Each structure stands twice: as C-alpha cells, then as structure tokens.
TORBALUM-910845 format. One line per field, with one value per residue: residue number from 0; residue in one letter; x negated, y, z negated of N, C-alpha, C in turn. Coordinates in pm, whole numbers, plus 50000, padded with zeros to 5 digits. Layout:
REM residues N
num: [NUM:...] .
residu: [a:...] .
nx: [X:...] .
ny: [Y:...] .
nz: [Z:...] .
cax: [X:...] .
cay: [Y:...] .
caz: [Z:...] .
cx: [X:...] .
cy: [Y:...] .
cz: [Z:...] .
***
This chain:
REM residues 303
num: [0:1:2:3:4:5:6:7:8:9:10:11:12:13:14:15:16:17:18:19:20:21:22:23:24:25:26:27:28:29:30:31:32:33:34:35:36:37:38:39:40:41:42:43:44:45:46:47:48:49:50:51:52:53:54:55:56:57:58:59:60:61:62:63:64:65:66:67:68:69:70:71:72:73:74:75:76:77:78:79:80:81:82:83:84:85:86:87:88:89:90:91:92:93:94:95:96:97:98:99:100:101:102:103:104:105:106:107:108:109:110:111:112:113:114:115:116:117:118:119:120:121:122:123:124:125:126:127:128:129:130:131:132:133:134:135:136:137:138:139:140:141:142:143:144:145:146:147:148:149:150:151:152:153:154:155:156:157:158:159:160:161:162:163:164:165:166:167:168:169:170:171:172:173:174:175:176:177:178:179:180:181:182:183:184:185:186:187:188:189:190:191:192:193:194:195:196:197:198:199:200:201:202:203:204:205:206:207:208:209:210:211:212:213:214:215:216:217:218:219:220:221:222:223:224:225:226:227:228:229:230:231:232:233:234:235:236:237:238:239:240:241:242:243:244:245:246:247:248:249:250:251:252:253:254:255:256:257:258:259:260:261:262:263:264:265:266:267:268:269:270:271:272:273:274:275:276:277:278:279:280:281:282:283:284:285:286:287:288:289:290:291:292:293:294:295:296:297:298:299:300:301:302] .
residu: [m:t:i:a:l:d:e:l:r:l:m:n:a:a:g:w:i:k:e:d:g:p:d:f:r:k:l:l:n:s:a:v:t:e:i:t:i:g:s:i:t:h:q:e:r:t:g:n:t:g:t:n:f:y:v:l:e:d:g:t:g:v:n:s:v:g:l:k:n:p:g:l:r:k:t:h:l:s:l:a:s:m:i:e:l:i:r:a:k:k:k:r:v:r:l:s:i:a:p:i:q:l:w:e:l:e:n:l:a:q:l:g:k:c:h:g:v:d:t:l:e:v:d:l:s:c:k:n:v:h:d:g:d:g:q:h:i:a:a:a:e:n:l:d:l:t:r:q:a:l:q:i:v:k:s:v:w:k:s:g:e:l:a:p:k:l:l:p:y:e:d:l:e:f:l:i:a:m:m:e:l:m:n:e:e:l:r:p:g:d:s:v:v:l:s:n:t:e:p:g:y:c:p:c:d:p:t:g:k:p:y:l:r:a:i:t:p:d:g:k:i:v:h:t:g:g:k:s:g:t:q:a:k:g:r:n:l:r:n:v:r:i:a:r:r:h:l:r:q:n:l:t:v:t:a:v:t:g:i:r:s:g:q:d:i:c:e:y:n:e:g:g:a:q:v:f:q:v:g:t:e:y:f:k:d:g:d:p:q:v:f:s:h:i:g:a:t:y:p:v:y:a:q] .
nx: [49293:49567:49879:50205:50503:50735:50624:50509:50414:50545:50581:50697:50464:50362:50498:50720:50981:51143:51361:51716:51897:51972:51746:51641:51862:51876:51635:51684:51823:51641:51357:51166:50996:50956:51014:50869:50872:50810:50513:50531:50498:50406:50528:50789:50732:50725:50584:50419:50520:50619:50443:50358:50299:50189:50181:49961:49946:49825:49895:49769:49783:49819:49830:49963:50149:50161:50238:50516:50789:51049:50962:50896:51115:51360:51336:51352:51623:51748:51636:51719:51963:51875:51698:51874:52015:51808:51737:51973:51945:51756:51486:51152:51044:50849:50672:50518:50287:50141:49891:49816:49664:49473:49595:49863:49921:50006:50280:50385:50330:50493:50739:50755:50741:50969:51176:51134:50992:50843:50584:50331:50199:49914:49819:49514:49384:49466:49392:49517:49632:49706:49678:49703:49443:49292:49187:49255:49048:49008:49062:48955:48716:48524:48360:48376:48604:48795:48788:48874:49133:49257:49245:49410:49657:49682:49719:49984:50117:50171:50244:50325:50241:49956:49838:49593:49539:49301:49031:48932:48643:48329:48072:47916:47782:47896:48158:48127:48041:48276:48449:48334:48395:48673:48690:48620:48821:49081:49357:49429:49616:49661:49622:49423:49457:49390:49384:49406:49454:49202:49039:49036:49084:49129:49293:49324:49511:49482:49411:49268:49413:49511:49705:49832:49994:50031:50195:50113:50254:50174:50143:49921:49764:49714:49518:49407:49427:49513:49374:49532:49661:49595:49325:49203:49193:48971:48755:48889:48953:48698:48627:48815:48728:48474:48548:48699:48502:48366:48544:48705:48852:49110:49230:49415:49407:49556:49649:49663:49685:49696:49862:50061:50169:50219:49969:49788:49840:49740:49466:49391:49455:49275:49052:49078:49295:49606:49848:50067:50111:50303:50259:50212:50322:50580:50658:50659:50896:51079:51208:51315:51303:51053:50944:51080:50981:50711:50738:50843:50639:50426:50408:50318:50053:49949:49905] .
ny: [50600:50808:50773:50726:50900:50743:50498:50500:50357:50392:50416:50368:50352:50074:50040:50186:50109:49843:49695:49667:49971:50324:50466:50287:50264:50524:50531:50351:50498:50673:50819:50620:50347:50102:49922:49899:49664:49623:49659:49308:49097:48776:48721:48901:49244:49493:49721:50042:50291:50628:50925:50833:50889:51150:51448:51677:52032:52054:51828:51598:51285:51101:50785:50556:50349:50075:49846:49792:49581:49353:49089:48756:48564:48713:48887:48709:48644:48879:48961:48866:48997:49261:49254:49194:49436:49605:49496:49549:49815:49812:49806:49711:49462:49468:49300:49347:49184:49114:48966:48875:48673:48447:48199:48252:48338:48151:48089:48347:48412:48224:48336:48550:48402:48236:48419:48530:48771:49042:49139:49048:49199:49193:49276:49318:49485:49631:49803:49926:49789:49704:49483:49279:49183:49382:49593:49476:49297:49368:49159:49244:49360:49176:48967:48685:48623:48760:48620:48366:48434:48512:48274:48109:48238:48215:47942:47913:48125:48128:48253:48580:48915:48959:49146:49248:49454:49687:49829:50179:50201:50311:50231:50189:49983:49761:49796:49752:49485:49373:49422:49254:49012:49026:49004:48739:48599:48693:48681:48738:49035:49083:49310:49555:49716:50032:50271:50134:50319:50543:50431:50519:50795:51106:51370:51697:51953:52319:52351:52130:51906:51581:51504:51262:51032:50747:50458:50139:49800:49679:49890:50057:50370:50531:50743:50762:50696:50586:50769:50941:51066:51407:51479:51235:51167:51228:51043:50810:50849:50857:50590:50453:50520:50396:50131:50076:50075:49843:49633:49362:49415:49317:49341:49557:49880:49995:50297:50456:50712:51034:51128:51373:51518:51548:51618:51485:51221:51229:51277:51042:50860:50935:50850:50581:50439:50266:50220:50357:50467:50627:50745:50906:51161:51091:50954:51151:51296:51118:51161:51086:51257:51344:51174:51241:51497:51444:51301:51505:51694:51558:51537:51795:51809:51596:51649] .
nz: [52112:52178:52018:52143:52046:52029:51985:51746:51443:51142:50796:50453:50182:49977:49647:49573:49669:49551:49500:49576:49590:49530:49640:49825:49999:50103:50240:50442:50630:50725:50905:50921:51078:50979:50674:50363:50111:49773:49563:49486:49212:49067:48819:48652:48584:48341:48354:48300:48067:47975:48083:48375:48634:48838:49031:49165:49250:49498:49632:49554:49398:49087:48952:48729:48710:48680:48825:48805:48859:48979:48992:49127:49125:49088:49302:49516:49504:49583:49822:50075:50137:50144:50360:50566:50584:50661:50910:51048:51095:51282:51211:51113:50873:50588:50346:50043:49845:49527:49365:49029:48932:49135:49192:49208:49458:49654:49601:49619:49886:50004:49950:50134:50373:50356:50376:50620:50683:50870:50834:50609:50348:50155:49852:49740:49577:49354:49069:48864:48647:48331:48071:47775:47773:47878:48159:48484:48719:49060:49339:49577:49514:49533:49757:49781:49627:49774:50018:49928:49845:50088:50231:50082:50120:50402:50427:50390:50519:50836:51072:51205:51104:50904:50637:50456:50176:50082:49882:49825:49927:49803:49843:50133:50264:50147:50231:50509:50503:50405:50618:50807:50692:50719:50997:51027:50891:50955:51189:51540:51587:51322:51038:50866:50564:50460:50223:49890:49580:49438:49161:48804:48770:48612:48586:48442:48265:48249:47979:47919:47866:47954:48243:48271:48057:48005:47881:47798:47819:47577:47410:47437:47500:47805:47995:48241:48595:48929:49194:49455:49771:49872:49778:49792:50052:50218:50169:50240:50511:50622:50568:50724:50981:50986:50939:51170:51364:51307:51307:51482:51806:51835:51593:51379:51214:50923:50794:50482:50272:50175:50380:50504:50706:51067:51158:50990:51065:51327:51278:51144:51345:51545:51414:51436:51330:51366:51250:51001:50669:50414:50096:49828:49906:49965:49733:49533:49523:49611:49848:50161:50376:50433:50622:50852:50885:50936:51176:51335:51346:51450:51744:51806:51726:51860:52122] .
cax: [49398:49680:50000:50328:50592:50828:50549:50447:50456:50543:50657:50663:50363:50409:50497:50841:51102:51121:51491:51823:51936:51988:51627:51636:51969:51838:51526:51742:51870:51532:51282:51065:51017:50943:51034:50785:50931:50707:50454:50596:50409:50464:50617:50844:50648:50794:50500:50387:50619:50558:50408:50274:50276:50188:50128:49909:50001:49766:49941:49692:49858:49752:49932:49939:50281:50135:50301:50651:50867:51136:50902:50926:51247:51466:51321:51404:51769:51799:51563:51794:52060:51800:51646:51988:52042:51696:51750:52086:51895:51652:51354:51072:51039:50715:50674:50388:50272:50024:49858:49734:49571:49476:49685:49999:49937:50079:50424:50420:50332:50613:50851:50759:50770:51106:51271:51106:50951:50755:50447:50301:50089:49859:49745:49400:49308:49528:49321:49594:49708:49649:49747:49637:49301:49226:49216:49225:48955:49072:48993:48884:48584:48434:48379:48418:48743:48878:48797:48961:49270:49308:49261:49531:49772:49692:49768:50130:50161:50116:50275:50358:50125:49898:49776:49530:49518:49170:48994:48864:48504:48226:47955:47944:47732:47997:48271:48094:48044:48416:48505:48283:48477:48804:48674:48612:48938:49210:49398:49468:49742:49662:49584:49354:49519:49296:49344:49472:49410:49071:49064:48963:49103:49191:49306:49370:49563:49380:49369:49194:49504:49537:49843:49887:49998:50104:50195:50116:50349:50129:50135:49798:49778:49623:49515:49350:49507:49458:49385:49586:49698:49507:49184:49151:49200:48841:48684:48962:48938:48563:48628:48892:48640:48372:48615:48737:48382:48314:48646:48741:48950:49246:49279:49450:49383:49670:49599:49751:49624:49691:49941:50167:50224:50172:49825:49717:49853:49647:49330:49369:49458:49146:48955:49095:49413:49721:49968:50056:50197:50310:50280:50228:50411:50715:50687:50670:51037:51167:51288:51268:51291:50911:50916:51130:50886:50592:50774:50865:50512:50326:50384:50247:49908:49909:49890] .
cay: [50634:50873:50690:50796:50913:50630:50378:50526:50272:50480:50350:50396:50266:49991:50104:50263:50032:49706:49630:49746:50084:50449:50502:50195:50298:50646:50500:50281:50596:50769:50807:50514:50236:49981:49945:49816:49624:49578:49526:49209:49006:48645:48741:49035:49334:49614:49835:50139:50396:50758:50999:50736:50936:51297:51503:51813:52126:52036:51703:51485:51210:51010:50682:50444:50287:49942:49741:49759:49518:49248:48957:48667:48500:48811:48936:48605:48649:49002:48998:48835:49103:49381:49234:49205:49578:49662:49448:49618:49946:49784:49837:49596:49435:49444:49261:49360:49096:49152:48863:48904:48560:48397:48085:48301:48378:48052:48111:48480:48403:48147:48429:48617:48303:48190:48523:48569:48910:49063:49161:49018:49280:49128:49378:49260:49603:49710:49802:49998:49690:49688:49390:49263:49155:49496:49625:49362:49310:49351:49060:49314:49401:49061:48903:48546:48622:48804:48507:48266:48484:48507:48135:48060:48296:48159:47805:47924:48227:48078:48345:48712:48998:48953:49277:49266:49593:49691:49943:50292:50172:50414:50161:50165:49851:49665:49814:49684:49341:49335:49418:49131:48904:49037:48948:48593:48538:48738:48635:48848:49099:49117:49448:49585:49834:50119:50181:50161:50441:50547:50409:50594:50940:51166:51515:51764:52088:52420:52339:52006:51796:51496:51504:51129:50970:50624:50365:50002:49716:49647:50013:50133:50496:50538:50876:50752:50623:50584:50894:50926:51193:51503:51472:51101:51144:51239:50915:50708:50875:50808:50443:50409:50534:50292:50002:50057:50045:49711:49531:49315:49501:49265:49371:49698:49946:50067:50406:50506:50805:51174:51162:51467:51578:51490:51642:51376:51104:51245:51260:50899:50793:50962:50769:50441:50376:50251:50204:50465:50459:50748:50712:51017:51266:51035:50915:51262:51335:51012:51219:51030:51359:51359:51097:51323:51607:51389:51273:51630:51768:51475:51573:51924:51783:51483:51692] .
caz: [52207:52113:52016:52179:51931:52020:51950:51616:51331:51025:50689:50313:50121:49866:49516:49542:49697:49503:49492:49634:49506:49606:49718:49938:50091:50173:50332:50557:50727:50746:51030:50918:51171:50898:50531:50276:49983:49680:49555:49402:49142:49038:48704:48638:48506:48297:48389:48196:48045:47952:48205:48445:48771:48842:49156:49153:49346:49632:49690:49501:49298:48995:48932:48638:48692:48626:48905:48762:48965:48925:48997:49241:49119:49111:49438:49604:49504:49644:49942:50198:50166:50180:50495:50658:50602:50738:51047:51109:51136:51383:51154:51073:50729:50535:50204:49976:49729:49448:49266:48910:48941:49272:49211:49232:49598:49734:49583:49670:50031:50039:49946:50263:50478:50338:50418:50757:50698:50985:50787:50470:50298:50036:49776:49669:49537:49248:48942:48763:48573:48198:47984:47647:47790:47942:48298:48571:48831:49189:49422:49684:49467:49544:49887:49766:49582:49886:50111:49866:49848:50224:50272:50016:50190:50536:50420:50387:50616:50963:51181:51155:51072:50771:50617:50325:50133:50020:49797:49892:49892:49807:49895:50275:50301:50105:50324:50635:50476:50393:50753:50870:50637:50784:51132:51016:50830:51009:51321:51629:51551:51180:51011:50741:50505:50390:50116:49763:49514:49375:49017:48702:48786:48493:48600:48320:48281:48213:47839:47903:47834:48071:48293:48247:47924:48029:47767:47849:47746:47441:47331:47459:47573:47919:48057:48376:48693:49064:49271:49589:49831:49938:49740:49822:50196:50284:50164:50313:50654:50655:50567:50840:51098:50979:50955:51310:51441:51272:51320:51615:51871:51823:51459:51364:51084:50867:50710:50376:50176:50213:50499:50469:50828:51190:51171:50922:51151:51438:51230:51121:51475:51609:51343:51472:51271:51455:51166:50903:50551:50332:49957:49734:49957:49953:49595:49438:49511:49661:49956:50288:50480:50467:50744:50963:50901:51002:51314:51408:51364:51519:51885:51814:51711:51945:52262] .
cx: [49517:49805:50120:50422:50685:50758:50483:50503:50435:50632:50618:50552:50428:50406:50627:50968:51079:51250:51595:51864:51944:51867:51614:51741:51937:51728:51577:51779:51765:51462:51175:51099:51011:50969:50948:50857:50818:50620:50527:50490:50481:50566:50672:50752:50728:50715:50476:50498:50546:50535:50308:50248:50286:50126:50087:49965:49947:49807:49860:49773:49768:49860:49884:50073:50268:50211:50437:50729:50946:51078:50957:51069:51359:51458:51377:51556:51824:51742:51644:51891:51990:51750:51757:52020:51932:51707:51865:52047:51782:51513:51284:51068:50897:50728:50533:50388:50141:49995:49783:49626:49583:49575:49828:50027:50019:50229:50468:50424:50454:50737:50866:50797:50917:51206:51238:51070:50853:50609:50436:50178:50042:49770:49637:49322:49363:49454:49401:49688:49638:49737:49668:49488:49230:49265:49170:49123:49033:48992:48909:48751:48479:48462:48430:48564:48838:48896:48890:49107:49331:49331:49383:49655:49790:49738:49921:50180:50096:50141:50322:50231:50083:49816:49718:49504:49394:49147:48933:48715:48414:48098:47980:47891:47833:48120:48246:48096:48188:48483:48457:48362:48616:48798:48676:48745:49072:49231:49433:49606:49754:49608:49512:49410:49416:49367:49431:49411:49268:49089:48988:48977:49178:49198:49366:49426:49457:49332:49287:49281:49531:49684:49910:49886:50087:50090:50212:50215:50306:50099:50009:49828:49671:49632:49457:49442:49439:49481:49435:49610:49580:49360:49122:49141:49061:48765:48756:48950:48800:48563:48706:48803:48535:48433:48648:48616:48334:48417:48662:48850:49093:49299:49310:49411:49510:49616:49705:49666:49625:49767:50060:50235:50172:50024:49744:49725:49751:49503:49298:49368:49328:49034:48969:49214:49528:49853:49952:50159:50189:50345:50313:50330:50557:50752:50719:50814:51132:51254:51236:51262:51146:50878:50968:51035:50760:50622:50791:50736:50408:50303:50305:50097:49857:49887:49746] .
cy: [50694:50787:50775:50796:50793:50497:50390:50432:50350:50422:50405:50303:50182:50072:50172:50179:49886:49627:49721:49856:50209:50485:50414:50233:50426:50619:50428:50379:50702:50741:50699:50407:50102:50019:49845:49791:49572:49693:49437:49117:48875:48654:48883:49119:49459:49739:49927:50243:50528:50831:50914:50774:51088:51341:51647:51901:52106:51906:51581:51417:51132:50914:50577:50378:50144:49830:49698:49701:49401:49108:48871:48616:48598:48868:48836:48613:48770:49030:48974:48946:49232:49370:49245:49352:49645:49622:49521:49757:49935:49830:49706:49585:49400:49411:49271:49271:49131:49045:48921:48796:48500:48284:48129:48326:48279:48075:48246:48481:48325:48237:48501:48522:48262:48290:48581:48715:48923:49073:49123:49099:49221:49228:49310:49369:49680:49693:49869:49903:49667:49592:49377:49240:49264:49513:49511:49397:49287:49251:49128:49374:49294:48988:48760:48536:48663:48691:48399:48307:48471:48364:48071:48110:48232:48014:47800:48011:48197:48171:48477:48785:48981:49080:49290:49413:49599:49819:50057:50288:50295:50358:50122:50031:49743:49674:49739:49532:49291:49330:49295:49010:48905:48978:48796:48531:48577:48691:48755:48903:49132:49259:49458:49717:49909:50247:50210:50286:50429:50536:50506:50745:50995:51318:51576:51903:52189:52414:52213:51887:51712:51502:51369:51093:50846:50531:50224:49919:49681:49773:50095:50259:50503:50677:50874:50672:50626:50716:50863:51064:51277:51484:51335:51076:51141:51107:50811:50726:50830:50656:50386:50412:50422:50154:49975:50019:49901:49599:49486:49404:49448:49268:49520:49747:50020:50170:50446:50584:50944:51211:51247:51527:51505:51510:51531:51247:51111:51224:51114:50822:50814:50881:50621:50371:50373:50239:50299:50450:50589:50706:50834:51120:51221:51010:51034:51308:51222:51058:51168:51132:51383:51285:51171:51438:51560:51362:51399:51703:51689:51517:51704:51900:51674:51522:51681] .
cz: [52131:52128:52052:52059:51917:51991:51813:51509:51202:50918:50552:50268:50012:49737:49477:49559:49659:49488:49556:49536:49592:49692:49841:50042:50168:50276:50457:50668:50759:50879:51027:51022:51100:50752:50454:50146:49895:49632:49454:49342:49111:48925:48705:48549:48470:48329:48271:48186:48021:48084:48282:48592:48773:48975:49134:49265:49488:49698:49650:49391:49206:48944:48834:48604:48639:48695:48851:48879:48908:48930:49109:49238:49153:49253:49538:49614:49578:49783:50070:50235:50206:50324:50598:50687:50685:50885:51120:51157:51238:51337:51117:50921:50689:50386:50149:49852:49658:49344:49147:48898:49082:49293:49243:49381:49681:49724:49637:49823:50080:50039:50080:50376:50474:50395:50556:50776:50816:50946:50641:50430:50165:49963:49693:49595:49419:49116:48830:48688:48439:48119:47854:47658:47868:48086:48389:48678:48960:49273:49529:49641:49493:49676:49875:49722:49694:49987:50056:49875:49987:50271:50206:50090:50327:50538:50421:50502:50751:51081:51123:51114:50926:50751:50476:50296:50045:49941:49880:49860:49904:49867:50040:50323:50263:50194:50453:50616:50464:50530:50829:50820:50700:50926:51131:50976:50894:51152:51410:51592:51404:51160:50877:50687:50421:50351:49996:49700:49458:49223:48928:48708:48665:48508:48472:48353:48235:48068:47814:47867:47959:48113:48268:48100:47937:47909:47820:47768:47605:47360:47349:47540:47682:47982:48198:48467:48828:49135:49411:49650:49880:49906:49767:49972:50261:50285:50248:50464:50702:50665:50685:50965:51101:51001:51100:51395:51420:51283:51465:51675:51858:51680:51452:51226:51045:50769:50608:50276:50237:50338:50457:50592:50950:51213:51107:51003:51264:51395:51205:51253:51550:51543:51369:51411:51371:51382:51048:50791:50472:50190:49874:49781:49953:49808:49504:49418:49550:49776:50091:50402:50520:50597:50868:50991:50974:51149:51398:51437:51441:51664:51902:51812:51804:52091:52309] .
***
C-alpha cells in the first residue's frame, strides 16, 4: 500500500549521529520524522582512523569506521538533553545499540528504557569491527545467537518498538529461516531492519589502489569495508521483498540501503517496506537537505 507523504517515516541510518554537536543540531531542523542516535556500544570506541569511509561517483559507499562512539556511560549523560531537543521538534527518538558481546545487551537495552526512547534498534549485524583478536562475528550470522540476543533485550525492553538490524543475506534459505525466527520472537508493532552493509568490499581506483586505508586502534591497515548505497541496493531490495512475504503482517520492514530519492522509497514500499532510513547519501556530506529532496520527489513517484 502506498504511504501518504504525511505518514512517511523517514530518518537517518545509524552511524552518524552519536552525540550532541553541529550535525545533530542541523538534523533537528531537517525533514526527518525520526532521529537515530548511535550505534552505541558498551565501551567507548575510538574506531578506525585514516581513510575509513569513501563514496564512489555512483553513490556506492564503503565504510570501515569501526563503530566509533562515546560508549554507554557518556551517552547516558548526554542522551536526556538530546531527547528533549528532539521531542521539542515533535520527532520520534530511535536509539541504536550494538553489542560486541551478548552480555552487553542488558545494559545497553536499559539505556533505551531509562531514557524512554520510542524505538530500540539492535544492531546484530556489524562486521566492520576489528580488534586485537581480528574481525568480529555478527550475531545475525547465527540463528541461535540472534534468538539469545533478542531474548536478552526483551527481558529489559518491555514496550516500544524493537527493531533488530540484520545482514544483507545472500543465502535466501537462511533469510527465510531468520524471518521465521523474527515471527517467533518479535511482538506486534516491532520492525526488522534490512540491512547493514555487505562486508568485505574493496573498491580500487583505476591504478588498482584501494580507496580505503583505515587504521585500526592496534595499528592494522584495513582496505576492506562494508558496501552500501547504490550497488548494494539490488540485493537488499530483493531481501525486503522476500522478508515481507514471510513476516507476520503485524511486523514492519525498515529499509536502509541505496535510498537517494523518492523513487527509491517507492521501490522499497512496493517491495513491502514501511519505514525508511538514509545512510550513505546523508553520510557522504552530512547534509540533511537530502531528506528534503526525498520528501519533495516522493509524491512524483507515489502517484
């Protein structure tokens, strides 16, 4: 069903707004209906330095930022004032949390509960995390780990929208099995976020030199990252369509990947998505005017 413009849920994807500052203040006055804060991890993370984010001319992004964020304690101190500003603009508040270990989820979920956010987005899919012991496994790669994670969160998060963020699955049988798990674990009104970036992407310039040269906290050079944006949209749109067919009707699908205009919103909506996030197109310049552009072009394609 086509969504009316005044009912469109449009927001920034996790990864950009993590604390109060100029970018957050500009987003407050933008066309978004919701603001995503995070992702926030249990411990503060310095993330990767160097060239850790790059956008190709066609709008495809590659990201190896490494979950840089102030961590749970510092976020707790600043979140109340940020939420007050968001509420004053009559926008919804979405908090994205990202566990490195499953035990961290209880405290991270308490952060959302304590501050009364509208939506708790649980990133179970971030593989662009490199520490001394190598690249982390995402919980969303494993059905049992995903179930454990959701049950931990639900023991704390009793009301409000719960939105697990998953991977851009290539294995369609696994995608369907994951949607069946979502049917079992999620409550009416919850949402499935599709999806995080495609891991292991290494675009190069015409000379063969990788565009990324991210430096991890322990000094390792990383040339690969998560693919997002234009070239990742095709797989994600396919997965949104399949997910919608296999999810209960009282669960929604949140689409994030390759949204640059109202046309992309319409394509995802036709595929079954009801909520929309913009990542790469917003992150590349940090200019919230992209949301106005999407809002202005949406009615043209939604006719």
